[in-house]
N, C-alpha and C positions, 0 to 999 in steps of 0.2 A: 816706777821704775826705776831706780835711781839712776843720775847720768853719774858716766866713768870721762874724765879726760887724761891726758896721755902728760905727764911736762918732761919736755929732758932737761939733763944739765949735761955737761961738760966734763965735772969732776964727777972720784970715785962717790964721796958722800955731799951733804949737803943740811943744813942745820934743819929742823922744823920751821921753824918760825922765818929761818931763808924760803923752804920751799913753799909754804904757804900764800908769801909773799911774791913769788917769782910767777905761783901757778895762776897769781890771779886772783884769788879766793879774799886774801884784803889787800888794801893800796898801801898797807906800810906794818913796816915790821914791828909798831909795837901794839899797832894791833892784834898784831897774829899772836904778839906776849901775850897777851890780855884774855884773847878767848883760850889759848893753850890751857892757862894757869887756874883758868875756869872752868876747865873740862868739856870744854865743847869741840876737841880734835880725836877722833880716838888714829892710833896705826895700828894694821895688819887687823882691824878687830877690837884692839883695845883699847880702852881713856887712855893718854898721852899727859903727863904733865912738864915734860920739861921741856923747852923752849927750843932746848942743843940740842936735843937728842940727835944721831945723826940718821940720815936716811939716806937709801941706796937703793940701786935697781930692785924694781919689781916689790918696792914696799909701796903699800897702800895707803893713804891719806884720806882720814873725811872729813869734811868738815860743812857745814848746812844743806844736808840732804846731797853733797855731790862726791866720788869717790878722784880722790887724782893719785892717776901711780906711778911712778917713780922710772923715766927711761935713762939710761946712760948713752952720750951720743959715744957712736964706735963698738958697744957691747952684741 
């Protein structure tokens, strides 16, 4: 069974590479950029190659067998 983590953001949206770094999935934004461009990250069930893609409340990002769900504070 796949593990799911809730990642809380303070703004309406966050870039995909920043979201992966914030989630703790990757240590640096540079590493996030590489894995995104290589097709190892999916957004809402589809591979996403855009590191600047905006992630918002309810979006699901999957990387390395872990699903991260975006939650906005105050929503």
